[in-house]
C-alpha positions in Angstrom: 105.7 57.0 111.4 108.0 60.0 111.8 106.8 63.5 112.5 107.3 66.2 109.9 108.2 69.7 111.1 106.2 72.4 109.4 106.9 76.1 109.5 103.4 77.7 110.1 104.7 81.2 109.7 106.3 80.4 106.3 103.2 78.6 105.1 101.0 81.6 106.1 103.4 84.0 104.3 103.3 81.8 101.2 99.5 81.8 101.2 99.3 85.6 101.7 101.7 86.1 98.8 99.5 83.9 96.6 96.4 85.8 97.6 98.1 89.1 97.0 99.2 87.9 93.5 95.7 86.8 92.6 94.1 90.0 93.8 96.7 92.0 91.8 95.9 89.9 88.7 92.1 90.6 89.2 92.8 94.3 89.4 95.0 94.2 86.3 92.3 92.4 84.4 89.7 95.0 85.5 87.8 92.4 87.5 86.0 92.9 90.8 88.4 93.0 93.8 87.4 90.9 96.8 86.5 92.8 99.9 85.8 92.5 103.6 83.2 94.4 105.5 83.2 94.5 109.3 80.6 95.7 111.8 81.9 96.6 115.3 79.2 97.3 117.8 80.4 98.8 121.1 83.9 99.5 122.3 85.4 96.2 123.3 89.2 96.7 123.2 89.9 93.1 122.1 87.3 93.3 119.3 88.8 96.6 118.1 92.3 95.0 117.9 90.9 92.0 116.1 89.0 94.1 113.5 92.0 96.4 113.0 94.2 93.4 112.3 91.8 92.2 109.7 91.7 95.6 107.9 95.5 95.7 108.0 95.8 92.3 106.4 93.3 93.4 103.7 95.4 96.4 103.0 98.6 94.3 102.7 96.9 92.0 100.2 95.2 94.6 98.1 91.7 93.6 99.3 89.1 96.3 99.8 87.9 96.7 103.3 84.9 98.6 104.7 84.5 99.3 108.4 81.3 100.1 110.2 81.6 101.2 113.9 78.4 101.5 115.8 77.7 102.5 119.4 76.6 99.8 121.9 73.2 101.4 122.0 72.5 100.7 118.4 69.1 99.1 118.0 69.0 95.6 116.6 66.8 96.7 113.8 69.4 99.2 112.6 72.2 96.6 112.8 70.2 94.1 110.8 69.4 96.8 108.2 73.1 97.5 107.9 74.0 93.9 107.5 71.3 93.4 104.9 
């Protein structure tokens, strides 16, 4: 059995292009556009970077994105209500 080389970056780019095309087609047809909502509680720098990258990807693909940033002191009840 021989190993096959794959180009992960190219595969990812191809998938992103396909998703962007499908989102654009949905918009053109007047259909609902997919979206991503994030909830960031606290100020963890790594989490901020991660969430920012997800919103940037959404923007590039034409996907709607919604960001909710809450202080670390947010009560659990308030967080659960937001998620609901």
